[in-house]
Every structure is written in C-alpha cells, then in structure tokens.
C-alpha positions in Angstrom: 1.6 -21.4 -1.4 -0.4 -23.8 -3.6 -3.7 -22.4 -2.1 -2.8 -18.8 -3.2 -1.9 -19.9 -6.7 -5.1 -21.9 -7.1 -7.2 -18.9 -5.9 -5.4 -16.6 -8.3 -5.8 -18.7 -11.4 -9.6 -18.0 -11.9 -8.9 -14.3 -11.6 -6.2 -14.4 -14.2 -8.3 -16.6 -16.5 -11.0 -14.0 -16.5 -8.5 -11.5 -17.8 -7.4 -13.5 -20.8 -4.1 -15.2 -21.7 -1.8 -12.2 -21.4 1.4 -13.1 -19.6 0.1 -16.6 -18.9 3.4 -18.6 -19.5 3.7 -21.0 -16.7 6.0 -23.6 -15.2 4.4 -27.0 -15.0 3.1 -27.7 -11.5 4.7 -31.1 -11.7 8.1 -29.5 -11.4 7.2 -27.6 -8.3 6.1 -30.9 -6.7 9.6 -32.3 -7.2 11.2 -29.4 -5.3 12.9 -30.2 -2.0 11.5 -28.3 1.1 14.5 -26.0 1.2 13.9 -24.9 -2.4 10.2 -24.2 -1.7 11.2 -21.7 1.0 12.9 -19.6 -1.7 9.4 -19.0 -3.3 7.9 -17.3 -0.2 8.9 -13.8 -1.3 7.3 -14.2 -4.7 4.2 -15.8 -3.1 3.9 -12.9 -0.7 4.0 -10.4 -3.6 1.3 -12.4 -5.3 -0.9 -12.3 -2.2 -0.4 -8.5 -1.9 -1.4 -8.0 -5.5 -4.6 -10.0 -4.9 -5.3 -7.7 -1.9 -4.8 -4.6 -4.0 -7.4 -5.8 -6.6 -9.8 -6.4 -3.7 -9.2 -2.9 -2.3 -9.8 -1.4 -5.7 -13.1 -3.3 -6.1 -14.2 -2.0 -2.6 -13.3 1.6 -3.5 -15.6 1.4 -6.5 -18.4 0.1 -4.4 -17.9 2.8 -1.8 -18.0 5.5 -4.5 -21.2 4.1 -5.9 -22.8 4.2 -2.4 -21.5 7.8 -1.8 -23.0 8.9 -5.2 -26.4 7.5 -4.2 -26.3 9.4 -0.9 -25.1 12.6 -2.5 -28.1 12.5 -4.9 -30.5 12.0 -2.0 -29.0 15.1 -0.3 -29.3 17.1 -3.5 -33.0 16.1 -3.8 -33.6 17.0 -0.1 -31.9 20.4 -0.6 -34.0 21.1 -3.7 -37.1 20.5 -1.6 -35.9 22.9 1.1 -35.8 25.7 -1.5 -39.5 25.4 -2.0 -40.2 25.2 1.7 -37.9 28.1 2.7 -39.9 30.9 4.5 -37.2 33.5 4.4 -34.3 34.6 2.3 -31.6 33.2 4.6 -33.1 29.7 4.6 -33.5 29.9 0.8 -29.9 30.9 0.3 -28.7 28.1 2.6 -30.8 25.6 0.6 -29.3 26.9 -2.7 -25.8 26.5 -1.3 -26.7 23.0 -0.2 -27.8 22.2 -3.7 -24.6 23.6 -5.2 -22.5 21.6 -2.6 -24.5 18.4 -3.4 -24.1 18.8 -7.2 -20.3 19.4 -6.8 -20.1 16.4 -4.5 -21.8 14.2 -7.1 -19.4 15.4 -9.9 -16.4 14.8 -7.6 -17.6 11.3 -6.7 -18.2 10.5 -10.4 -14.7 11.6 -11.3 -13.3 9.6 -8.4 -15.2 6.5 -9.5 -13.8 6.9 -13.1 -10.3 7.0 -11.6 -11.0 4.1 -9.3 -12.2 2.0 -12.3 -8.9 2.8 -14.1 -6.8 2.0 -11.0 -8.6 -1.3 -10.7 -7.6 -2.3 -14.2 -4.0 -1.3 -13.4 -4.0 -3.5 -10.3 -5.5 -6.4 -12.2 -2.7 -6.1 -14.7 -0.2 -5.7 -11.9 -1.6 -9.0 -10.5 -0.7 -10.7 -13.8 2.9 -9.3 -13.4 3.1 -10.7 -9.8 2.0 -14.0 -11.2 4.6 -13.8 -14.0 7.2 -13.1 -11.3 6.0 -16.0 -9.3 6.4 -18.3 -12.4 9.9 -16.9 -13.0 10.8 -17.6 -9.4 9.5 -21.2 -9.7 11.6 -21.7 -12.8 14.7 -20.2 -11.2 14.3 -22.5 -8.1 13.6 -25.6 -10.3 16.7 -25.0 -12.4 18.8 -24.4 -9.3 17.5 -27.7 -7.8 18.1 -29.4 -11.2 14.5 -30.6 -11.4 14.1 -32.8 -14.5 12.6 -30.9 -17.4 13.5 -27.4 -16.1 16.5 -27.3 -18.4 14.1 -27.3 -21.3 12.5 -24.0 -20.2 14.2 -20.7 -21.2 14.6 -18.3 -18.3 15.0 -15.4 -20.7 11.4 -15.9 -22.0 10.0 -15.8 -18.5 12.1 -12.7 -17.7 10.8 -11.0 -20.8 7.3 -11.8 -19.8 7.9 -10.0 -16.5 9.5 -7.0 -18.2 6.8 -6.6 -20.8 4.1 -6.8 -18.2 5.7 -4.2 -15.9 6.1 -1.9 -18.9 2.4 -2.3 -19.6 1.5 -1.4 -16.0 3.7 1.7 -16.2 2.0 2.7 -19.4 -1.5 2.2 -18.0 -0.7 4.2 -14.9 0.6 7.0 -17.0 -2.6 6.9 -19.0 -4.6 7.7 -15.8 -3.0 11.2 -15.6 -6.0 12.9 -17.1 -8.5 11.1 -14.8 -6.3 12.1 -11.8 -6.3 15.7 -13.0 -10.1 15.7 -13.4 -10.6 14.0 -10.0 -8.4 16.6 -8.3 -10.2 19.6 -10.0 -13.6 18.1 -9.1 -12.5 17.7 -5.4 -11.3 21.2 -5.2 -14.5 22.5 -6.7 -16.5 20.5 -4.2 -14.3 21.7 -1.3 -15.0 25.3 -2.3 -18.8 24.7 -2.4 -18.6 22.8 0.9 -16.7 25.7 2.6 -19.2 28.2 1.3 -22.1 26.2 2.8 -20.3 25.7 6.1 -19.6 29.4 6.4 -23.2 30.3 5.8 -24.3 27.9 8.4 -22.5 29.3 11.5 -19.1 29.2 9.9 -18.6 25.8 11.6 -16.4 23.0 10.3 -18.9 20.6 11.7 -21.8 22.3 10.1 -25.0 20.1 10.3 -25.5 21.0 6.6 -22.1 19.6 5.5 -21.4 15.9 5.4 -17.7 14.8 5.1 -16.8 11.8 3.1 
C-alpha cells in the first residue's frame, strides 16, 4: 500500500494542491494489521486510477504516431498523381489523397479528445487519492488512533464530493470534442470506403490502411 501512495504523490504534486488534504502518515503506522486490510479497496481504486492516466498518455502517443504515418501516406498519394499514366490511376491517387487528408483530420480530432480525457483522468486520480485519505481517516478513527479525533471526517468527505463534481463537469465539457471526433471519423470512413470501392471494392484494399 505504501509503495502505491509514494508513487502517486509525485504525480499529484505536479498537478498542484487541489484536493490535497491528507491524513498524517504517522497515524497509518499506528494502525493494527486488521485495520490496514480495510484500506485495500481504496488502494486498489487508487492503483486503477494511476493505470488510467498511463493509458490516456499512451493513447496520445499512438495518435501522434498515426498522424505522422497518415501525413506520409498523403505525401505518397500526391506523388502518385504526378506519376499516374492513365485516368484510372490518377483517380485512385486522388481518392487516396482525400482519404489521407480525412484520416489526418480524424486523428487530430481524436488527439484533442484524448488530451481532454487525460486531464479528466488526472483529476479522477486526485479524487481516488482523496477517497484513499478518507478511508485512512475512517479506519484510524475506528481504531481510535491517537490524534485521529482531531480530524474532521466531514471535511474529507467534502473533498471527495467536490472533486467528483469537478470530474463530472470536466467530462461534460468534452461533449463538443467527442462530437467533432465522431464527425471526423465518419468523414474518414466515407473517404476510406470510396477508395476501397475504387480499388477492387475490397475491404482489404492494398490502398487502405486500417487504424
């Protein structure tokens, strides 16, 4: 448990002091083994939130790589237009350009959404940490650890409630990004289908690369 908390603190420190009210570590050290077991659920939630932040970071990295590849495909398609020796080849190249452009626009929209989702997950991590602190206080007071009676549970509960309200608000604020990402994907799917149809009407068209 202590290892996860120590790994989490630098992450939270980088985000500022929001929802940073803590139970002194000295109180947890005084907890009997049986009481520490009661903290496992809150600890697991904290570990899960850390994983979600990592997943969000990785998603942004993948989007960046996909955008780079899509731009390369667009440049290659533009070169094919100049090299085309007949009308059919020229039309295929133009469709490939349109597909690549639509792909880049979709990936950019997806990246904007992914950045927003990462910020939400980082805030959700603060909420998980706030819940962990509330759990520590609850267990400490239950075990009658000296000094725990001086801490007000209501303040820790309010910290959790306010944080969760902020997470909900930030998720709602992503609605426009989600709408743009969906529209951009649909536009790309349309261009991709047109290119696939022109190149033997095959789902596995050699001219179409799936994400």
